N, C-alpha and C positions, 0 to 999 in steps of 0.2 A: 504494500500500500504506500503510495506516494503522498507526502504531505504537501498540500497546495496552499494557495493564498486564502482559500475559504476556511481552512482549518485555523489559520492564524487570526483571521477576522472573527471567527466564531469564538475563539479564546478571548480576544479583546472585548467582544460584546458581552461574554459571560462575566468577565471581571468587572466591566463597567456596570452591568445590571446588578451584580452582587454589591457593589459600592453604593449604588442608588438605593437599593433595598435596605442596606445597613444604615445609611444615613437617615432614611425616613423612619424606620422602625425603632431605632435606638434612642433611649433617653439619657444615656451616659455620654458625657462630653468626649472622653477619650475614644470611645467606640465610634463616635461620629467623625472624629478627626482621622481615624484609621480608615473609615469607610470613604472619606474624601480622597485619601491617598490611593485607595483601590480604584476610584474613578480616574484619577490621574494616570495610574498604571495601565488601565484599559485603553486610554487614549494613546499612551506611549507605545503600546503594543501595535496599535493600528498605524501610527506614524512609521515605526520601523518596518512593518510589513509592506507598506506602500513604497518605502524607500528601497527595500530589498527587491521587490518584484517589479516595480514600475519605473524606477528612476535609476538608470544605469550610469548616467553621466554626472549628475549633481548629487550631492549628499544632503539635500534639504531636509529630508525626514529625520536623519540622524542629528542634524544641527538643532531642529525643532525639539527633538526628544531631549537633547542635552540641556537646552535652556529651560524646557518645561520641567525637567527633573530638578534643576537648580531652583527654580521659582517655587516648586512644590515643597522643597526642603525648607526654604526660607519661610514660606507660608505656614508650614507645620510648626516651626520653631516659634514664630510669633503667636500662633494660636495657643500653643502650650503655655507661653508666658502670660497671655491674657487670661487663660483658664486658671493659672496659678494665682494671679491677682484676685480673680473672682472667688476662688476656693478659700482664700484667706479670710474673706469677709463672710461667706455663707456657710462654710464647712460642710458642703455636700457636693456630690457629683451629678445629681439629678438636674437635667436641663430645665425642668418645669419650675424650679426655684429661682431661676434667673430671668424672670418676666419683666423686670423694670429696666432692662437694658434698652 
C-alpha cells in the first residue's frame, strides 16, 4: 500500500478536528491550550504535505510551517503566563470562573 497525499491530508484533518473538539468540550485552561496546539499541528501537517507533493521548486510550505510553529510556541508561552496570573487570583483551573475577563 502506497501512502498518498490523501493519507496525509486525512491525518491533518483528524488532528485539526481533535483540537477543535478538545477546545470546545474542555473546561480546563491547560487542556484548551493543548487543544489549540493540536489545531496548529493539523495545519502544519497540511502545509508540509502540500509543500512535499505540490511544490517542487519553492519551499513555501516549509517556511510557513517554521514561522507558524514559532508563533504557536510564543502564543502558548504567553497564554500560560496569562493563565498563571489569573490562577493566582482565582485559585482554580475551571474556565467558567473567569467570566469577568
